[in-house]
PyMOL Python script that loads the backbone (N, CA, C, O; Angstrom):
from pymol import cmd

cmd.read_pdbstr("""\
ATOM      1  N   MET A   1       7.919  53.520  11.908  1.00  0.00           N
ATOM      2  CA  MET A   1       6.648  54.145  12.185  1.00  0.00           C
ATOM      3  C   MET A   1       6.303  53.906  13.657  1.00  0.00           C
ATOM      4  O   MET A   1       6.370  52.778  14.144  1.00  0.00           O
ATOM      5  N   THR A   2       5.947  54.944  14.333  1.00  0.00           N
ATOM      6  CA  THR A   2       5.570  54.812  15.739  1.00  0.00           C
ATOM      7  C   THR A   2       4.064  54.816  15.873  1.00  0.00           C
ATOM      8  O   THR A   2       3.343  55.427  15.084  1.00  0.00           O
ATOM      9  N   ARG A   3       3.625  54.137  16.866  1.00  0.00           N
ATOM     10  CA  ARG A   3       2.177  54.082  17.116  1.00  0.00           C
ATOM     11  C   ARG A   3       1.831  55.120  18.171  1.00  0.00           C
ATOM     12  O   ARG A   3       2.560  55.318  19.143  1.00  0.00           O
ATOM     13  N   THR A   4       0.743  55.750  17.959  1.00  0.00           N
ATOM     14  CA  THR A   4       0.250  56.694  18.954  1.00  0.00           C
ATOM     15  C   THR A   4      -0.871  56.027  19.733  1.00  0.00           C
ATOM     16  O   THR A   4      -1.466  55.062  19.252  1.00  0.00           O
ATOM     17  N   PRO A   5      -1.167  56.515  20.910  1.00  0.00           N
ATOM     18  CA  PRO A   5      -2.277  55.923  21.669  1.00  0.00           C
ATOM     19  C   PRO A   5      -3.596  55.958  20.903  1.00  0.00           C
ATOM     20  O   PRO A   5      -4.446  55.088  21.093  1.00  0.00           O
ATOM     21  N   MET A   6      -3.771  56.950  20.045  1.00  0.00           N
ATOM     22  CA  MET A   6      -5.018  57.066  19.290  1.00  0.00           C
ATOM     23  C   MET A   6      -5.166  55.907  18.303  1.00  0.00           C
ATOM     24  O   MET A   6      -6.257  55.351  18.176  1.00  0.00           O
ATOM     25  N   THR A   7      -4.091  55.528  17.599  1.00  0.00           N
ATOM     26  CA  THR A   7      -4.207  54.431  16.643  1.00  0.00           C
ATOM     27  C   THR A   7      -4.353  53.098  17.364  1.00  0.00           C
ATOM     28  O   THR A   7      -5.081  52.223  16.896  1.00  0.00           O
ATOM     29  N   ASP A   8      -3.675  52.931  18.492  1.00  0.00           N
ATOM     30  CA  ASP A   8      -3.832  51.700  19.263  1.00  0.00           C
ATOM     31  C   ASP A   8      -5.256  51.559  19.782  1.00  0.00           C
ATOM     32  O   ASP A   8      -5.832  50.472  19.725  1.00  0.00           O
ATOM     33  N   ALA A   9      -5.817  52.628  20.277  1.00  0.00           N
ATOM     34  CA  ALA A   9      -7.186  52.576  20.805  1.00  0.00           C
ATOM     35  C   ALA A   9      -8.177  52.288  19.688  1.00  0.00           C
ATOM     36  O   ALA A   9      -9.126  51.528  19.881  1.00  0.00           O
ATOM     37  N   GLY A  10      -7.967  52.889  18.522  1.00  0.00           N
ATOM     38  CA  GLY A  10      -8.872  52.650  17.397  1.00  0.00           C
ATOM     39  C   GLY A  10      -8.810  51.218  16.926  1.00  0.00           C
ATOM     40  O   GLY A  10      -9.844  50.615  16.639  1.00  0.00           O
ATOM     41  N   GLY A  11      -7.608  50.658  16.841  1.00  0.00           N
ATOM     42  CA  GLY A  11      -7.456  49.265  16.430  1.00  0.00           C
ATOM     43  C   GLY A  11      -8.056  48.312  17.437  1.00  0.00           C
ATOM     44  O   GLY A  11      -8.654  47.302  17.065  1.00  0.00           O
ATOM     45  N   GLY A  12      -7.900  48.625  18.702  1.00  0.00           N
ATOM     46  CA  GLY A  12      -8.486  47.784  19.743  1.00  0.00           C
ATOM     47  C   GLY A  12     -10.000  47.816  19.698  1.00  0.00           C
ATOM     48  O   GLY A  12     -10.657  46.795  19.903  1.00  0.00           O
ATOM     49  N   ALA A  13     -10.552  48.982  19.429  1.00  0.00           N
ATOM     50  CA  ALA A  13     -12.011  49.108  19.347  1.00  0.00           C
ATOM     51  C   ALA A  13     -12.548  48.329  18.153  1.00  0.00           C
ATOM     52  O   ALA A  13     -13.602  47.699  18.234  1.00  0.00           O
ATOM     53  N   ILE A  14     -11.820  48.378  17.054  1.00  0.00           N
ATOM     54  CA  ILE A  14     -12.250  47.639  15.860  1.00  0.00           C
ATOM     55  C   ILE A  14     -12.180  46.137  16.123  1.00  0.00           C
ATOM     56  O   ILE A  14     -13.093  45.393  15.764  1.00  0.00           O
ATOM     57  N   ARG A  15     -11.086  45.695  16.755  1.00  0.00           N
ATOM     58  CA  ARG A  15     -10.968  44.267  17.083  1.00  0.00           C
ATOM     59  C   ARG A  15     -12.080  43.812  18.024  1.00  0.00           C
ATOM     60  O   ARG A  15     -12.644  42.732  17.850  1.00  0.00           O
ATOM     61  N   ARG A  16     -12.392  44.637  19.015  1.00  0.00           N
ATOM     62  CA  ARG A  16     -13.476  44.282  19.946  1.00  0.00           C
ATOM     63  C   ARG A  16     -14.813  44.232  19.224  1.00  0.00           C
ATOM     64  O   ARG A  16     -15.633  43.356  19.500  1.00  0.00           O
ATOM     65  N   ALA A  17     -15.043  45.164  18.302  1.00  0.00           N
ATOM     66  CA  ALA A  17     -16.300  45.169  17.545  1.00  0.00           C
ATOM     67  C   ALA A  17     -16.411  43.919  16.677  1.00  0.00           C
ATOM     68  O   ALA A  17     -17.470  43.293  16.620  1.00  0.00           O
ATOM     69  N   ILE A  18     -15.333  43.557  16.007  1.00  0.00           N
ATOM     70  CA  ILE A  18     -15.345  42.358  15.163  1.00  0.00           C
ATOM     71  C   ILE A  18     -15.549  41.112  16.019  1.00  0.00           C
ATOM     72  O   ILE A  18     -16.308  40.220  15.642  1.00  0.00           O
ATOM     73  N   ALA A  19     -14.882  41.046  17.163  1.00  0.00           N
ATOM     74  CA  ALA A  19     -15.058  39.897  18.063  1.00  0.00           C
ATOM     75  C   ALA A  19     -16.498  39.824  18.562  1.00  0.00           C
ATOM     76  O   ALA A  19     -17.058  38.734  18.681  1.00  0.00           O
ATOM     77  N   GLY A  20     -17.097  40.968  18.853  1.00  0.00           N
ATOM     78  CA  GLY A  20     -18.490  40.996  19.297  1.00  0.00           C
ATOM     79  C   GLY A  20     -19.445  40.532  18.217  1.00  0.00           C
ATOM     80  O   GLY A  20     -20.387  39.787  18.492  1.00  0.00           O
ATOM     81  N   ILE A  21     -19.209  40.965  17.000  1.00  0.00           N
ATOM     82  CA  ILE A  21     -20.055  40.543  15.875  1.00  0.00           C
ATOM     83  C   ILE A  21     -19.903  39.045  15.645  1.00  0.00           C
ATOM     84  O   ILE A  21     -20.890  38.343  15.426  1.00  0.00           O
ATOM     85  N   ARG A  22     -18.677  38.561  15.696  1.00  0.00           N
ATOM     86  CA  ARG A  22     -18.435  37.120  15.511  1.00  0.00           C
ATOM     87  C   ARG A  22     -19.134  36.310  16.598  1.00  0.00           C
ATOM     88  O   ARG A  22     -19.764  35.292  16.311  1.00  0.00           O
ATOM     89  N   TRP A  23     -19.020  36.766  17.853  1.00  0.00           N
ATOM     90  CA  TRP A  23     -19.690  36.076  18.960  1.00  0.00           C
ATOM     91  C   TRP A  23     -21.200  36.037  18.732  1.00  0.00           C
ATOM     92  O   TRP A  23     -21.830  34.995  18.911  1.00  0.00           O
ATOM     93  N   TYR A  24     -21.779  37.170  18.339  1.00  0.00           N
ATOM     94  CA  TYR A  24     -23.225  37.258  18.126  1.00  0.00           C
ATOM     95  C   TYR A  24     -23.679  36.303  17.022  1.00  0.00           C
ATOM     96  O   TYR A  24     -24.646  35.561  17.196  1.00  0.00           O
ATOM     97  N   VAL A  25     -22.983  36.324  15.897  1.00  0.00           N
ATOM     98  CA  VAL A  25     -23.381  35.489  14.757  1.00  0.00           C
ATOM     99  C   VAL A  25     -23.233  34.005  15.089  1.00  0.00           C
ATOM    100  O   VAL A  25     -24.124  33.216  14.771  1.00  0.00           O
ATOM    101  N   THR A  26     -22.133  33.611  15.718  1.00  0.00           N
ATOM    102  CA  THR A  26     -21.963  32.189  16.031  1.00  0.00           C
ATOM    103  C   THR A  26     -23.004  31.713  17.035  1.00  0.00           C
ATOM    104  O   THR A  26     -23.476  30.580  16.939  1.00  0.00           O
ATOM    105  N   ASN A  27     -23.364  32.547  17.986  1.00  0.00           N
ATOM    106  CA  ASN A  27     -24.409  32.163  18.933  1.00  0.00           C
ATOM    107  C   ASN A  27     -25.779  32.177  18.288  1.00  0.00           C
ATOM    108  O   ASN A  27     -26.612  31.321  18.588  1.00  0.00           O
ATOM    109  N   LEU A  28     -26.027  33.126  17.416  1.00  0.00           N
ATOM    110  CA  LEU A  28     -27.305  33.211  16.720  1.00  0.00           C
ATOM    111  C   LEU A  28     -27.520  31.991  15.832  1.00  0.00           C
ATOM    112  O   LEU A  28     -28.630  31.463  15.758  1.00  0.00           O
ATOM    113  N   MET A  29     -26.472  31.546  15.165  1.00  0.00           N
ATOM    114  CA  MET A  29     -26.578  30.408  14.261  1.00  0.00           C
ATOM    115  C   MET A  29     -26.528  29.070  15.006  1.00  0.00           C
ATOM    116  O   MET A  29     -26.791  28.025  14.410  1.00  0.00           O
ATOM    117  N   GLY A  30     -26.200  29.089  16.278  1.00  0.00           N
ATOM    118  CA  GLY A  30     -26.169  27.861  17.062  1.00  0.00           C
ATOM    119  C   GLY A  30     -24.855  27.109  16.990  1.00  0.00           C
ATOM    120  O   GLY A  30     -24.783  25.947  17.389  1.00  0.00           O
ATOM    121  N   ASP A  31     -23.812  27.758  16.484  1.00  0.00           N
ATOM    122  CA  ASP A  31     -22.521  27.081  16.335  1.00  0.00           C
ATOM    123  C   ASP A  31     -21.940  26.622  17.672  1.00  0.00           C
ATOM    124  O   ASP A  31     -21.189  25.647  17.715  1.00  0.00           O
ATOM    125  N   THR A  32     -22.273  27.301  18.746  1.00  0.00           N
ATOM    126  CA  THR A  32     -21.722  26.954  20.050  1.00  0.00           C
ATOM    127  C   THR A  32     -22.699  26.144  20.901  1.00  0.00           C
ATOM    128  O   THR A  32     -22.453  25.937  22.089  1.00  0.00           O
ATOM    129  N   ALA A  33     -23.786  25.689  20.319  1.00  0.00           N
ATOM    130  CA  ALA A  33     -24.837  25.007  21.086  1.00  0.00           C
ATOM    131  C   ALA A  33     -24.323  23.739  21.758  1.00  0.00           C
ATOM    132  O   ALA A  33     -24.617  23.505  22.931  1.00  0.00           O
ATOM    133  N   TYR A  34     -23.567  22.924  21.046  1.00  0.00           N
ATOM    134  CA  TYR A  34     -23.092  21.669  21.641  1.00  0.00           C
ATOM    135  C   TYR A  34     -22.098  21.939  22.769  1.00  0.00           C
ATOM    136  O   TYR A  34     -22.179  21.314  23.827  1.00  0.00           O
ATOM    137  N   ALA A  35     -21.172  22.854  22.555  1.00  0.00           N
ATOM    138  CA  ALA A  35     -20.196  23.184  23.598  1.00  0.00           C
ATOM    139  C   ALA A  35     -20.900  23.761  24.825  1.00  0.00           C
ATOM    140  O   ALA A  35     -20.516  23.462  25.955  1.00  0.00           O
ATOM    141  N   THR A  36     -21.916  24.577  24.613  1.00  0.00           N
ATOM    142  CA  THR A  36     -22.691  25.139  25.717  1.00  0.00           C
ATOM    143  C   THR A  36     -23.425  24.038  26.470  1.00  0.00           C
ATOM    144  O   THR A  36     -23.470  24.041  27.700  1.00  0.00           O
ATOM    145  N   TYR A  37     -23.998  23.098  25.728  1.00  0.00           N
ATOM    146  CA  TYR A  37     -24.698  21.960  26.329  1.00  0.00           C
ATOM    147  C   TYR A  37     -23.749  21.130  27.190  1.00  0.00           C
ATOM    148  O   TYR A  37     -24.086  20.783  28.322  1.00  0.00           O
ATOM    149  N   VAL A  38     -22.578  20.814  26.670  1.00  0.00           N
ATOM    150  CA  VAL A  38     -21.608  19.999  27.413  1.00  0.00           C
ATOM    151  C   VAL A  38     -21.147  20.742  28.671  1.00  0.00           C
ATOM    152  O   VAL A  38     -21.036  20.137  29.737  1.00  0.00           O
ATOM    153  N   ALA A  39     -20.878  22.042  28.555  1.00  0.00           N
ATOM    154  CA  ALA A  39     -20.450  22.826  29.717  1.00  0.00           C
ATOM    155  C   ALA A  39     -21.553  22.879  30.771  1.00  0.00           C
ATOM    156  O   ALA A  39     -21.277  22.758  31.965  1.00  0.00           O
ATOM    157  N   HIS A  40     -22.794  23.058  30.337  1.00  0.00           N
ATOM    158  CA  HIS A  40     -23.924  23.085  31.268  1.00  0.00           C
ATOM    159  C   HIS A  40     -24.057  21.745  31.983  1.00  0.00           C
ATOM    160  O   HIS A  40     -24.219  21.696  33.202  1.00  0.00           O
ATOM    161  N   LEU A  41     -23.990  20.674  31.226  1.00  0.00           N
ATOM    162  CA  LEU A  41     -24.134  19.342  31.815  1.00  0.00           C
ATOM    163  C   LEU A  41     -23.013  19.067  32.822  1.00  0.00           C
ATOM    164  O   LEU A  41     -23.256  18.493  33.883  1.00  0.00           O
ATOM    165  N   ALA A  42     -21.804  19.472  32.492  1.00  0.00           N
ATOM    166  CA  ALA A  42     -20.671  19.243  33.394  1.00  0.00           C
ATOM    167  C   ALA A  42     -20.809  20.033  34.692  1.00  0.00           C
ATOM    168  O   ALA A  42     -20.448  19.540  35.760  1.00  0.00           O
ATOM    169  N   SER A  43     -21.331  21.256  34.604  1.00  0.00           N
ATOM    170  CA  SER A  43     -21.421  22.080  35.809  1.00  0.00           C
ATOM    171  C   SER A  43     -22.679  21.809  36.626  1.00  0.00           C
ATOM    172  O   SER A  43     -22.630  21.857  37.855  1.00  0.00           O
ATOM    173  N   ARG A  44     -23.789  21.529  35.981  1.00  0.00           N
ATOM    174  CA  ARG A  44     -25.064  21.367  36.697  1.00  0.00           C
ATOM    175  C   ARG A  44     -25.450  19.915  36.956  1.00  0.00           C
ATOM    176  O   ARG A  44     -26.120  19.616  37.944  1.00  0.00           O
ATOM    177  N   HIS A  45     -25.036  19.024  36.083  1.00  0.00           N
ATOM    178  CA  HIS A  45     -25.408  17.612  36.189  1.00  0.00           C
ATOM    179  C   HIS A  45     -24.175  16.729  35.967  1.00  0.00           C
ATOM    180  O   HIS A  45     -24.121  15.986  34.988  1.00  0.00           O
ATOM    181  N   PRO A  46     -23.188  16.802  36.862  1.00  0.00           N
ATOM    182  CA  PRO A  46     -21.938  16.060  36.625  1.00  0.00           C
ATOM    183  C   PRO A  46     -22.113  14.544  36.595  1.00  0.00           C
ATOM    184  O   PRO A  46     -21.245  13.833  36.089  1.00  0.00           O
ATOM    185  N   ASP A  47     -23.214  14.046  37.127  1.00  0.00           N
ATOM    186  CA  ASP A  47     -23.440  12.604  37.144  1.00  0.00           C
ATOM    187  C   ASP A  47     -23.991  12.074  35.826  1.00  0.00           C
ATOM    188  O   ASP A  47     -24.004  10.863  35.605  1.00  0.00           O
ATOM    189  N   ARG A  48     -24.446  12.964  34.952  1.00  0.00           N
ATOM    190  CA  ARG A  48     -25.035  12.530  33.676  1.00  0.00           C
ATOM    191  C   ARG A  48     -23.998  12.523  32.564  1.00  0.00           C
ATOM    192  O   ARG A  48     -23.128  13.392  32.503  1.00  0.00           O
ATOM    193  N   GLU A  49     -24.099  11.548  31.702  1.00  0.00           N
ATOM    194  CA  GLU A  49     -23.213  11.428  30.535  1.00  0.00           C
ATOM    195  C   GLU A  49     -23.789  12.288  29.406  1.00  0.00           C
ATOM    196  O   GLU A  49     -24.966  12.140  29.077  1.00  0.00           O
ATOM    197  N   PRO A  50     -22.997  13.184  28.803  1.00  0.00           N
ATOM    198  CA  PRO A  50     -23.536  13.994  27.702  1.00  0.00           C
ATOM    199  C   PRO A  50     -23.761  13.148  26.450  1.00  0.00           C
ATOM    200  O   PRO A  50     -23.083  12.145  26.230  1.00  0.00           O
ATOM    201  N   LEU A  51     -24.712  13.567  25.649  1.00  0.00           N
ATOM    202  CA  LEU A  51     -24.943  12.925  24.359  1.00  0.00           C
ATOM    203  C   LEU A  51     -23.731  13.164  23.476  1.00  0.00           C
ATOM    204  O   LEU A  51     -22.995  14.130  23.673  1.00  0.00           O
ATOM    205  N   GLY A  52     -23.526  12.296  22.514  1.00  0.00           N
ATOM    206  CA  GLY A  52     -22.506  12.554  21.506  1.00  0.00           C
ATOM    207  C   GLY A  52     -22.959  13.730  20.643  1.00  0.00           C
ATOM    208  O   GLY A  52     -24.145  14.057  20.612  1.00  0.00           O
ATOM    209  N   GLU A  53     -22.036  14.354  19.954  1.00  0.00           N
ATOM    210  CA  GLU A  53     -22.399  15.539  19.178  1.00  0.00           C
ATOM    211  C   GLU A  53     -23.441  15.227  18.114  1.00  0.00           C
ATOM    212  O   GLU A  53     -24.389  15.989  17.930  1.00  0.00           O
ATOM    213  N   ARG A  54     -23.274  14.125  17.422  1.00  0.00           N
ATOM    214  CA  ARG A  54     -24.228  13.754  16.370  1.00  0.00           C
ATOM    215  C   ARG A  54     -25.626  13.523  16.961  1.00  0.00           C
ATOM    216  O   ARG A  54     -26.625  13.981  16.407  1.00  0.00           O
ATOM    217  N   GLU A  55     -25.683  12.814  18.080  1.00  0.00           N
ATOM    218  CA  GLU A  55     -26.963  12.545  18.739  1.00  0.00           C
ATOM    219  C   GLU A  55     -27.591  13.838  19.271  1.00  0.00           C
ATOM    220  O   GLU A  55     -28.809  14.012  19.217  1.00  0.00           O
ATOM    221  N   PHE A  56     -26.751  14.739  19.783  1.00  0.00           N
ATOM    222  CA  PHE A  56     -27.238  16.030  20.267  1.00  0.00           C
ATOM    223  C   PHE A  56     -27.945  16.799  19.157  1.00  0.00           C
ATOM    224  O   PHE A  56     -29.053  17.302  19.346  1.00  0.00           O
ATOM    225  N   TRP A  57     -27.285  16.886  17.981  1.00  0.00           N
ATOM    226  CA  TRP A  57     -27.886  17.648  16.886  1.00  0.00           C
ATOM    227  C   TRP A  57     -29.158  16.981  16.373  1.00  0.00           C
ATOM    228  O   TRP A  57     -30.115  17.673  16.025  1.00  0.00           O
ATOM    229  N   ARG A  58     -29.186  15.661  16.320  1.00  0.00           N
ATOM    230  CA  ARG A  58     -30.416  14.963  15.914  1.00  0.00           C
ATOM    231  C   ARG A  58     -31.561  15.304  16.856  1.00  0.00           C
ATOM    232  O   ARG A  58     -32.663  15.630  16.417  1.00  0.00           O
ATOM    233  N   GLU A  59     -31.292  15.227  18.150  1.00  0.00           N
ATOM    234  CA  GLU A  59     -32.318  15.525  19.150  1.00  0.00           C
ATOM    235  C   GLU A  59     -32.754  16.987  19.080  1.00  0.00           C
ATOM    236  O   GLU A  59     -33.938  17.299  19.210  1.00  0.00           O
ATOM    237  N   ARG A  60     -31.802  17.864  18.878  1.00  0.00           N
ATOM    238  CA  ARG A  60     -32.135  19.296  18.810  1.00  0.00           C
ATOM    239  C   ARG A  60     -33.039  19.590  17.613  1.00  0.00           C
ATOM    240  O   ARG A  60     -34.037  20.296  17.754  1.00  0.00           O
ATOM    241  N   TYR A  61     -32.702  19.057  16.440  1.00  0.00           N
ATOM    242  CA  TYR A  61     -33.531  19.296  15.257  1.00  0.00           C
ATOM    243  C   TYR A  61     -34.882  18.607  15.370  1.00  0.00           C
ATOM    244  O   TYR A  61     -35.883  19.141  14.893  1.00  0.00           O
ATOM    245  N   ALA A  62     -34.931  17.430  15.995  1.00  0.00           N
ATOM    246  CA  ALA A  62     -36.216  16.756  16.204  1.00  0.00           C
ATOM    247  C   ALA A  62     -37.101  17.588  17.131  1.00  0.00           C
ATOM    248  O   ALA A  62     -38.307  17.692  16.906  1.00  0.00           O
ATOM    249  N   ALA A  63     -36.516  18.177  18.163  1.00  0.00           N
ATOM    250  CA  ALA A  63     -37.280  19.032  19.077  1.00  0.00           C
ATOM    251  C   ALA A  63     -37.792  20.277  18.357  1.00  0.00           C
ATOM    252  O   ALA A  63     -38.918  20.710  18.598  1.00  0.00           O
ATOM    253  N   GLU A  64     -36.980  20.852  17.479  1.00  0.00           N
ATOM    254  CA  GLU A  64     -37.429  22.018  16.708  1.00  0.00           C
ATOM    255  C   GLU A  64     -38.559  21.649  15.760  1.00  0.00           C
ATOM    256  O   GLU A  64     -39.471  22.448  15.548  1.00  0.00           O
ATOM    257  N   ASP A  65     -38.514  20.451  15.187  1.00  0.00           N
ATOM    258  CA  ASP A  65     -39.595  20.008  14.304  1.00  0.00           C
ATOM    259  C   ASP A  65     -40.887  19.780  15.084  1.00  0.00           C
ATOM    260  O   ASP A  65     -41.975  20.070  14.586  1.00  0.00           O
ATOM    261  N   ARG A  66     -40.769  19.259  16.307  1.00  0.00           N
ATOM    262  CA  ARG A  66     -41.959  19.036  17.136  1.00  0.00           C
ATOM    263  C   ARG A  66     -42.577  20.353  17.591  1.00  0.00           C
ATOM    264  O   ARG A  66     -43.798  20.456  17.710  1.00  0.00           O
ATOM    265  N   ASN A  67     -41.752  21.349  17.842  1.00  0.00           N
ATOM    266  CA  ASN A  67     -42.221  22.638  18.335  1.00  0.00           C
ATOM    267  C   ASN A  67     -41.502  23.750  17.572  1.00  0.00           C
ATOM    268  O   ASN A  67     -40.499  24.275  18.053  1.00  0.00           O
ATOM    269  N   PRO A  68     -42.005  24.119  16.380  1.00  0.00           N
ATOM    270  CA  PRO A  68     -41.275  25.054  15.521  1.00  0.00           C
ATOM    271  C   PRO A  68     -41.159  26.475  16.071  1.00  0.00           C
ATOM    272  O   PRO A  68     -40.247  27.199  15.673  1.00  0.00           O
ATOM    273  N   GLY A  69     -42.031  26.891  16.951  1.00  0.00           N
ATOM    274  CA  GLY A  69     -41.925  28.240  17.502  1.00  0.00           C
ATOM    275  C   GLY A  69     -42.091  29.294  16.424  1.00  0.00           C
ATOM    276  O   GLY A  69     -42.991  29.202  15.588  1.00  0.00           O
ATOM    277  N   SER A  70     -41.232  30.284  16.444  1.00  0.00           N
ATOM    278  CA  SER A  70     -41.366  31.384  15.488  1.00  0.00           C
ATOM    279  C   SER A  70     -40.246  31.340  14.461  1.00  0.00           C
ATOM    280  O   SER A  70     -39.283  32.102  14.548  1.00  0.00           O
ATOM    281  N   ARG A  71     -40.371  30.465  13.508  1.00  0.00           N
ATOM    282  CA  ARG A  71     -39.410  30.436  12.411  1.00  0.00           C
ATOM    283  C   ARG A  71     -40.167  30.576  11.102  1.00  0.00           C
ATOM    284  O   ARG A  71     -41.388  30.425  11.068  1.00  0.00           O
ATOM    285  N   CYS A  72     -39.471  30.855  10.060  1.00  0.00           N
ATOM    286  CA  CYS A  72     -40.139  31.178   8.799  1.00  0.00           C
ATOM    287  C   CYS A  72     -40.708  29.959   8.085  1.00  0.00           C
ATOM    288  O   CYS A  72     -41.725  30.084   7.402  1.00  0.00           O
ATOM    289  N   CYS A  73     -40.094  28.784   8.213  1.00  0.00           N
ATOM    290  CA  CYS A  73     -40.529  27.632   7.423  1.00  0.00           C
ATOM    291  C   CYS A  73     -40.912  26.449   8.276  1.00  0.00           C
ATOM    292  O   CYS A  73     -41.298  25.406   7.747  1.00  0.00           O
TER     293      CYS A  73
END
""", "prot")
cmd.dss("prot")
cmd.show_as("cartoon", "prot")
cmd.util.cbc("prot")
cmd.orient("prot")
């Protein structure tokens, strides 16, 4: 079976759409929050030691409890 440019382009578009949806959902749910925090700290504040992952999540949830913003519960 040979591939035509049309099927390759369609498959690539579907893969890009799925990757975009995955990126959106993981960022929306906060799955990348710790990695983003560590990258930010390394680039902007290289002299500071990052929190451990467990401590980061504790602090993040405590901050959300102190200032709930616009959430349902």
